[in-house]
N, C-alpha and C positions, 0 to 999 in steps of 0.2 A: 497614653491619655485618651480617654473615650470622648468622642465628639458630643456625647449626651451630657457630659458634666463640664465641658470646657467653659472657661470664663474669659471675659473681655481682657485683652492684654496678653493672653497666653501666646507662647511662641510654638509654632509647628516646625519641626525639622525632619524633612524626608518622611512625612506622615503618609502611610499607605491609605488609599481611598478608591472608591468607585464612583464614576459619574452615573447618576440615576435620572437626570433630566437636564435638557438644554433648551433655552429659549433666547430669542434675539433681544438685545438690550444695549441701548446707547451706542449703536454702530458696531457692537461686538456681540458677545454672548454672556448670559448669566447661567452658571452651572450650579446644580445642586449635587452634592457629594455625600457619601455615607461611609462609615467605617463598620457598618453592620449593626451599629447601636444607635448613634445619633446622626444628625444631618447638619451640614454647613453649606454656605453659598460662597462662590467667588466669581469675579468677572474676568473675562479674557477676550482678546481679539482673535485668539487662535481657535480654529474649528476642531472640536473633539467629539468623538462618537459617544452615544449612550452606551454604558457598560464598559467604557474605557477604564483600564487600571492605571492609577497615577501614584507618583510619589510627590508630595506637595510640601513646600516650605513657605512660611509667612507668619503674619501676626493677626490675631483675632480682634476684630473691631465690632462694636455694636452699632448697627445702622438701622434706626427706627424700629428697634426691637428684634431685628434679625441678626444672628451671629454670622459674620462674613469673614472670609480670609483675605487679608490684603497680601496678595501673593508676591513672593520674592523669587521663587523658582518653581517651575513645573517640569517634571520628567515623567515619561511614560514608564510604566512598570509591567511586570508579568507575573503570573502564577499566584495571584492573591484572590481572584474572584471566588473560587470554590470555597475557600476558608471563610470569606466574608459572608457568603450566602449561608453557609452552615451556622455562622454566628447569628445572623439575622433570624434564621428559623428557630434557633435555641432561645433567643430573647423575645420572640413574638409573644405578645400577651393574649392568650386565648381564654375563653370562658367555658368551664366545665359545668354545663347546665343539666338539669334533669331532662331526659329525652322526651319527645312527644309520644313516642311509641313505647312498647312494653319492655320488660327486663332483658330480652335477648340483646337489645342494643348495647347493654353494658359491655358485652364482648367486643364491640366495635369502637368503644370510646377512644382508645389510643389512636386508631386509624383516622377517626373523625377529627380528633385534635391535631393529628399529624398533617392532615390535609389543610386544616385551618392555618396552622403555622406556616405551611408552604406558601399559601396564598398571601398571607400578611407579609411574609418575607419578600415575596415577589413584588408586592406593592412598594415596600421600602426600597428595594434595589432597582426599581424602575424596569423590571424585567419584562420581556415580551411574553405574554400569555395568549395562547391560541386555544379556543374552546370549540370542539365539534360536538353538537348535541343532536340526538335522534329526533326524527320528525314526527313526534307524537306529543300528547299532552304531558306525559311523564317527563320526557326529555326537555320540552320547552319550559315547563314549570321549574325544573332543576336549573336550567340555564338562567332563567330570570332571577333565581336565588343567588347563584354564584356571581352574577354581574353586579349585585349589590355590594359585593366585597371590594372589588377592584375593577378598573377598566380593563377589558380584554377584547381581542379580536374574536368574532364568533362566526360560525358557519354551520348551516343545517346539514345533517347527514341523512340521506334518504334510503340508506341501506343498513341492515343490521351488522354488516361486515366492514372492517377496515381493510380495504384491498391494497394490493401493491400499487395500483393506480392512485388511490387516495394518498398513500404514503409518498409517492414520487411528487405529487402536486404539492403536498405540505412541505416536503424537504426543499423544493424549489422556492416556495414562497418565504421560507424561514431561513434561507441559507446565510443571510447577512446579519442575523440576529445573534446576540450573545447568549448562549445556553438557554434557548427558548423552553418554556414549559408548555407542553401540549396536554390538554385535558380531553379525554374521550368520555362522554356522558351518555349512559343508557345503551351502549353497544360496544362491540369490540372483543368479546370473550369467546366467540366461536372459533372453530378450527380454521375457518377461512380467513380469519384476521391475523393469524400468527405470523405469516411472512411479511405482511405490511408493518406490523409492530416491530419486528426485528430490524427492518430497514430504517424505520424512524429512530429507533434506539441507536443504531449504528451511526446515524447522522450527527449525533451529539445532543439531540433533544432529550429533555427529561419528560417522562410520561407519567401522568396521573390518570388512572382509570377509575371511574365511579359507575358501577353497574350492578345489576341484580339478576342477570342471566347466568346459568351454570357456566363454570369456567372450563368448557370443553377444550378450548385451545390453549389452556395453561397461560393465559395472559398475565396471571399473577406472578409468573416466573420472569416475565419480561419487564413489566411496569416497574417504575421506581417506587410507586406507592399504589396499592390496589385496595380500594375501598369497596368492599363487597361482602354481603352476608355469607357468600359461598366460601370465603376464606375461613369461616368459623363453623359452618354447618353444611351437611349434605342432605338435609331434609328438604322436601319439596316446598315447605312454607317459607324457606329462606327467600324465595323470589318475591314474597309479599312486601319485603322492605325495599321499595322501589328506588331506582336511581335518583329520581327527582326528590323523593323524601330524604334520602341520604344527603343530597346537596343542600337541602333546607337546613339540616342539622349542622353541616359545615358552616353555612352562613351564620347561624345562631352562635356557633362557637367563636366566630369572628366578631361578634357583637352586632350583627346586622339582623334585625327582626324580619323573618320571612315565613312565619308559621302559617300564614293564610295560603301559602303555595303548597303546603304539604298535602292538604285535602284534595287539591286539584290534581297533583301528581298521582295520588292513590286512586282517585276517581277514574283517571285515564286508563289505569291498568287493573281496574276492578279489585283493588286491595282495600282491606279494612283495618290495617295496622294503626291508623289514626281515624278519628271520626270523619265521615264524609257527608257533607250536606247536599241538598238538592242544588244549591248554587254552585258548589264545587263540580257536580256532574255537568251542570250547564256550561260552565267555563271550559271544562275539559272537552266537551263536545264542540264548542266553538274553535278551540285550538286544534283539535283533530281535523275538523273540516278545513280550516285554513292551511294546515300542513299538507293536506292531500293535494291542494291546488298550487302550492308554492314550489318553486323550482329548486334545483340543487344549489347549495351554497347560499341560500337565503339567510339574511341577517336577522338578528333577534328583534330589532326595532319594528319589523313587520308585525310582530305579535303584540308588542307593547302598545303600538298605535291603536290596534283594534280593541284592546282591553280598556283603553282610556277614552275612546270615543264612543259614547253610548249609541248613537245612531248607527254607526258601522257595526258595533257589537250586536245590536238587536237584529239587524238585517241578516248577518251571518247566522245567528241562532235560528231564525225562522227558516232559512234555506236548509240548514243542517237537519232540523227536525222534519221538514217536509221530505227531504231525501230519504231519511230513515223510514218514515211512514209509507212512502211509495213502494218500498221494496218488501215490506212485511208480508203482504198477501202473496207476493211472488215466492218468497222463501217458504211459506207454508205449502204452496203447490209443488215445489221442487225438492222438498225435504222427504227423504225415504228412510225407513227403519230397515237396516240390513242385518242387524243382529239383535235378537231379544234374549236376554239372559240376566245373570247377576249384574252385568254391565252392558247396557244397550249401546248400539252404534247407529248413528244417523249420518246420512250423506246429503249434501246439497250440491246440485249441479249449478255452479256459479255462472257457467257460460250461458245459462238460460235466464239469469236475472238481468233485467234491463236497468242497469245502473250506469251512470256516467263515471266520473272519477271517484265520487263519494256517494255512498260508502264503498270502500275498497274491499278486496277479497277477505281480509281479516275481519272487518266490521260486519260483512254479510254473514260470515261464519259465526260471529258472536251473536248476531240476531237469531240465528237458528238455535244456538246454545241457550239463549233466553227463552225460546219457545219450547225447548225439550222438557221443561218441567223439573221436578225434584228427584226423579229416579236416577240412579247412577248411570251416567251417560258420557259417551264420546261423540262429538259432532265433528264431521269432516267436511270442509268446503273443498270442492274439486274443480279443477280447470284443466286445460289441455296438457299442461306440463308442470303441474304442481298440486299441492293440497295444503290446507291449514287445519290444525287441531284446536279444539276447545274441549276441555275436560273439567267436569264439575267435582264438587267435594265428595260425593258418594263414590265416584269411580276412583278418585285419588285414595280414599280410605281402603279400597280393595287392591291397591298397589298398581293401578293403571296410571302411569305417568307418561306424558308425551315424549320427554327426552329419552326415557328408557326404551320406549317403542321405536323411536327413531334409531337409536343405537343398534337395536336388534335387527331392524329392517336393513339398515346400511350394511351390516355384517353379512346378511344372507342374500342381498340383492345389490351388490356393489356396482354392477354394470348399469343399473337403472337409476340409481340415486346420484344426482349431480351436486347436491348440497342441501343445506338447511340446518335448522336448530331452533332453540327456544328454551322454554322451561317446562316444568311439569304440567302446567295447565294450558299453556298456549305455545304453539310452535308451528313451523312450516317446513315443507320439503320441496325441493326442485327435482323434477322427475323427467327422464327422457320421454319426449312426446310419444304417445301410443302405449305407454306402460302404466298409466295411472291406475287403471282398474286392477292390474296385477298387484300393484302395491297395496291397494285397498284390501284385496283378498288376503295378503300377508298380514296386514294390520289386524283384520278380523281374527285370523289364526292366532296371533300373539295375544290379543285380548282374551280369547278363550283359554289360552294356556295360563295367563296370569290370574284370571278370575273365572275359574271353571264353574 
């Protein structure tokens, strides 16, 4: 007998159920339970954990419009959680709406709807959800969209990689939770994330990855659900369907309107898969500025607060614009053309740019990229132990992709490259100190080979 259709006076006899919520009530506790379809309540003086599997007997009573169980017997059960969770996902009511972006998204519909079902089922089951979001406008916008669906723990990720250290921290924090759902948003697909993901999976957590970076680390093989354009395409424009935008579509499939966040996510990553307004660019700049100065594990409320308080928002916007304006002339002075050809290469000595924390290395490289004009070009921002790539449409059309170049350089200079990754238009490398110029020479060589 489904809890969804149960009537007053019905008898339960050893009915399997899961506790989804507990709160104090009349000197004891009020529990909400589910069978994966409907919900009931019961009172007890016994302390039981969220997620506890039970076998319940009693009579259904209607108390002020709420169906409650007048309990005659409670017994702990085992082995039903997974099947109830699967039932809740199967029965979750999702909306198959027209996508905000173009026809490519149809290939992703089942994964978008699958993620929506997973989140709605987690909500019904009272499941622990832990969201790590990348510290930029794309990741933050996507996190704001997902948290409209269901309450979840959130933590900012200041790295593009999910390291073993990250994994150990999360495993420790989640060790007492029943089958937690961990969401990695806008990061986690690089080779350097693979070991961390394996450990997290081995701990018993379920992993949902929402990302738009190339799956170099084969995260799709580890995650329980992998929502990424790279699952369906290996074309460079796959990365245009940003993680934040994908999160917005998941929220919409759950019946939560979040369309206004799609433009912000795309503005942050210079994507045009949905229309981007000047306001979207402004909000993205504010979020990027705040993310630069916020510490590891920052909570999402930090950003919600700034977007809702006009005075704070306006102050951050002024400071962010001033910071970008200050470095423009310096970028022009320190930007050099090191290759003139079908695809030009420019370098920027970022060590000479007098920037505080914002704009960071990537944003400084992007400023040089904006100054390079319309010719096919690669812009490299250089510092003592690394570099960042920005590559425009003209260079992409000639086959010059950042992730391809990184793969070639790593293969030929393995002793100098310590890590890195990204996508076709934007990426970075960590390099042994003292060898950055040698790596730049190799990049120039590879660009000449690709676009002679």
